[in-house]
C-alpha positions, 0 to 999 in steps of 0.5 A: 492498552496495546493492539495488533493489526495484521494486513493481508494485502496482494503482495505482502502481509504485514504486523503492526504492534501500538500501545495507546498512550495516555494522550490518546495517540499511538505508539508504534511498537513494532512493524513486520513484513512478509512478501507472501505474493498472493496476488500473483498472477491477479486476475478477476477471473483467476482463483488464488494459487494454492502456494500463494494461499499456504504462504499468506497462511503461514504468515499470518498464522505467524504474525498471530503468534508474534502479536500473543506472545507479547501478550497481545489478544486484542488483534484485527486482521484485514485484507485488501483488493486481492480479497475484493477481487479474487473469486475465491477471496471471500473463502480464502477469508474464511479458511484464514479465520478457521486456521488462525481463530482470528476474525478477518474483515475485508474493507472495501476500496472506500474504506482502505482509501478512509483509512490509509488517509487517517493514517497518513493525513495527520491534522494540516490546516490544508486540503490534503490527499493520500494516495496509497498505491499497493499491490492491487489497487490504489486508493485516493482519499481527500480531505481537510483535516477530519472532513473527509471528502472524495475518496475511491479505489481503482484497479491500479496496484504495482502486482496487477499492472506487472501481470497486466502489461510488459514492464520490460519494454517503452510500450508496455511503460506507454500503455500503463500510462495511458491506462493510468490516466484513463482511470484517473479522470474518474477522481478528477475532484482531486485535481485541486488540491496541493497537499499530497501524501504518498503511502505504501510499498511504491512509495516508501520503495522511492523514498527509499532508493532516492535516499540510497539506504543501505537499511530501511530508515522510517525516520527518514521516509516519514515526510520525504518529499519527492518531486516529479522531475526524481520520480520520472529519472527513477523510472528511467533508470529501474527501466534501463537495468536488469532484474538483477541489478534492480536486486542489489539497488540501494534502497530496494528489498529485492522481492520487489524488483520484479514489480516495481517498474509498474509500481513507479510507473503508476506514481509518475503517471499520478504526478503528470496527470494531476500536475503534482509539483511535489509530494510527501511521503508517509511510512504511516499509511492504512494500518495506522488508520486501522488501530483507530477501526472500532471508533472511526468509521467511513460515513 
């Protein structure tokens, strides 16, 4: 059985195609990404821009065609924070459904946290927290194996916070970190966790930059260990170079150059707030978790 997942996020649209093996595990056949920036200038009082919607619709339609061209009709589409927060998120979801003929489910914040955990945590014999820093929100989910405990979604994201704070000034960095600390207080239940897993574009970009990758290599991302000192040093480096220099930085996709400072600030603040001594980065995330959405549901 083969299945395709389309994840429509605040910053990008992603396609995952996978095949279920006889042992019940999923083998990832391909992944694609298109940074459409649906949430540009995002605000709970502001409608989605016509240009952003057009870019996103085109990307979703292209990915639907890609899936059908390889014979996949088992296709699911999901929307995340931008659909929850935008005044016209629900109406745009209907427009996507009408124009692509693919049903689109808008995930709640806790659903997003749950499926990110399912996709990334694995089955370790240790209490684990999975953190997904996205474009519009940050999800934190804690569990022990398949026993899921605390989970939450916070209005923190690299696109959202780039619009809210001045990311070219030291004062803006400080204000964003203070804002992060205030929101992280809602998740104090995870403070005792020792095993942390980071997923999402910010986390994988950090792992890629720290390894100075010329080309993205999922195998080198999966399980890569980061510590707070490396993240803090990377944030200082990113802050002290220009946008143009970030565009040419090894390991960073140029389309993330304008939002990466906010993303790394959130990650740096999280490691400081929860005293995270080390964490692993996972290339497996929300999409992998959503492969099982028809059989595993949040409770």
